[in-house]
C-alpha positions in Angstrom: -26.7 -36.0 9.1 -26.5 -33.9 12.3 -29.4 -33.1 14.7 -31.0 -29.8 14.4 -31.3 -28.2 17.8 -33.5 -25.1 18.6 -32.3 -23.3 21.8 -34.6 -20.9 23.5 -33.4 -18.4 26.1 -34.0 -14.8 27.0 -30.6 -14.4 28.3 -28.0 -13.9 25.4 -25.0 -15.2 27.3 -27.0 -18.5 27.8 -27.7 -18.5 24.1 -24.3 -17.9 23.2 -22.9 -20.6 25.6 -25.3 -23.4 24.5 -24.7 -22.3 20.9 -20.9 -22.7 21.3 -21.1 -26.2 23.0 -23.6 -27.6 20.6 -22.0 -26.2 17.5 -18.6 -27.7 18.7 -20.3 -31.1 18.7 -21.4 -30.5 15.2 -25.1 -29.9 15.8 -27.0 -27.5 13.5 -28.3 -24.9 15.9 -31.0 -22.4 15.8 -31.7 -19.7 18.4 -34.8 -18.0 19.6 -34.9 -15.4 22.6 -38.6 -15.4 23.2 -41.6 -17.5 23.3 -43.2 -16.2 20.1 -39.7 -16.4 18.4 -39.4 -20.1 19.6 -42.9 -20.9 18.1 -42.1 -19.4 14.8 -38.6 -21.0 14.6 -40.0 -24.4 15.5 -42.6 -24.2 12.7 -40.1 -22.9 10.2 -37.0 -25.0 11.1 -38.6 -28.3 12.3 -35.8 -29.0 14.7 -35.1 -32.6 15.9 -35.2 -31.3 19.7 -35.9 -28.0 21.5 -33.9 -26.9 24.6 -36.4 -24.5 26.2 -35.8 -22.0 29.0 -38.8 -22.0 31.4 -38.3 -18.5 33.0 -38.8 -16.1 30.2 -40.8 -12.7 30.2 -44.1 -12.7 28.4 -44.7 -16.2 27.4 -42.9 -18.6 29.5 -41.4 -21.9 28.7 -44.3 -23.8 30.0 -46.7 -21.9 27.8 -44.4 -22.3 24.9 -44.3 -26.1 25.3 -48.1 -26.4 25.5 -48.5 -24.5 22.4 -45.8 -26.5 20.6 -47.7 -29.7 21.7 -51.0 -28.3 20.5 -49.7 -27.8 16.9 -49.6 -30.8 14.6 -46.5 -29.8 12.7 -44.4 -29.5 16.0 -46.3 -31.9 18.4 -43.7 -34.6 17.7 -40.7 -32.6 18.6 -39.0 -33.4 22.0 -38.6 -30.4 24.2 -36.1 -30.4 27.2 -36.8 -27.6 29.8 -33.8 -25.9 30.8 -34.2 -24.2 34.2 -32.8 -23.6 37.8 -36.4 -24.4 39.1 -36.0 -27.5 41.3 -39.3 -28.0 43.1 -41.5 -30.9 42.4 -44.4 -28.7 41.4 -42.3 -27.3 38.8 -41.3 -30.7 37.5 -45.1 -31.7 37.4 -45.9 -28.3 35.7 -43.4 -29.2 33.0 -44.7 -32.7 32.5 -48.2 -31.4 32.2 -47.1 -28.9 29.6 -45.8 -31.6 27.4 
């Protein structure tokens, strides 16, 4: 059984790249391009892991992560934040989000 991965990014090229890389390694990939789509997909697909962009318009990745961790059906899913942010405060914010 292969791992189910939800990738979340508002940049289509990033989604395409991650999808191609993960699919080539035989992962089952689901995609979302906004925070709300990510929440809906996580509840519906129950992935094994979520790769989550931080810098998205509207609901950013930190808020998506907080909401995922607040829902009983998704709180157990590991979330990996994918970002170019590199300041210690950004890492702390990610850890605080879940």
